[in-house]
N, C-alpha and C positions, 0 to 999 in steps of 0.2 A: 706575440709579444707586441705591437700591431694594436691588435685588438685590447688588449689592457689599455692600454693609454689611451686609444680612442671610447672604450668607455668610464674607464674614469678619465675622457674630463668630460661626455654627454653628463656623467652622475656630478661633474660642478656646474657646469652649464644650466644645468636644471634647480641646482641647489639657488643657484643665482636668481635666475628666475623668480623660482617662487619669492625672491627673499626681495625684488625690485618689483612684485607681486604689492607689496604689504606696504610698501613709499609711495605706490603708485595711488593705493585708497589713501594713504595714507599722509599724500604733499606734493605742489605740486609741478613740482620735475620728475613726480616718477612714470609718469607715460617717457618721455626719452626713456629712462634709464629702465625701463622695461622693454620699450624694444627694441634697445642696442641687446640687453641681453638675450632676447628674443630672436634675432639674427647671430647669434655667439651658440644660439639651442639648436639654429637651424644647420649651420656648417660642423658641428661638433657630433651632431645625428649621420650627416651626411660623408664623413671621416668616419664616425663609424661604419657603416655603411663599406665605404670604399674598402676598407680595412678585414672586415670581414667578408669580401668577395675576393679575398687575393688569396685567401684558407681554403677555400674551395668547401667547403666543409659544412652544407647540409643546417648541419647545429647548428652554427653563429652566426648564418647569413639568413633564414627566418626570424630570432631579433632583429635584425637590422631595418626589417625590412617590417618590422612590426612597429619597429623606432619613427620612419619615415614617415606612416602611415598615419599612422599619429598624434608625428608632428604638422601635417599639413589640416587632418583636421583641429587640430589644437587654432592653428592659424586660421582658418576659414570660419571656426569661430569665437576669436579673442576680437575680429576686424568683425564679426554681425552684433558685437557684446551680447553674447548670448552666455551671461556669466554663472548661471546654471547650468552649462553645461563645461564650459568653461575651465571653470575652479574644476573640479571634482577629474575631468579628465587629465589636469597635470599631472592631480597628486598622483594619481594612477602612474601616469609616465614617469615621476623621481621612485617612485615604489618598484616597479617593473627595471629599472635605469639602474636602482640603488641592488635588486633581486638578481642584474645581470653583472654585475660587480664584482657581488660572491662569489657570482658561480665561475666568473667568467678569475677569478684571482685565486680560489680555491683550487683548479685546476693543475695537473704535475707539468713539470712541462718535458715535455719530447724529448730523448737526449737526443744531440746528433751523432752521424752517425762520423765514425773518422775516415777518410780513407787510410 
């Protein structure tokens, strides 16, 4: 359940990041909003990692570790102003998060054993 919530928040944060990227290009206050939404992405990606680790399932943990790695690279590219890689990686991150969102929500819930 926590993984579902975490991946949902992560996907929303990445969508917000894309919206603020557009504001960054079109308005003077866009840089501050893009920075704030970047912090939201970092927090939600780390939340996703913690939720994944609590499941102790490799097929859940590995995508979360990949999201953390992509986020670190994305931050470095953004700080270095390498837009030619920063923007496509952001699109990939949103796409992968959306794909994981669909996978996680499509999985059947395992019934809880009643004692």
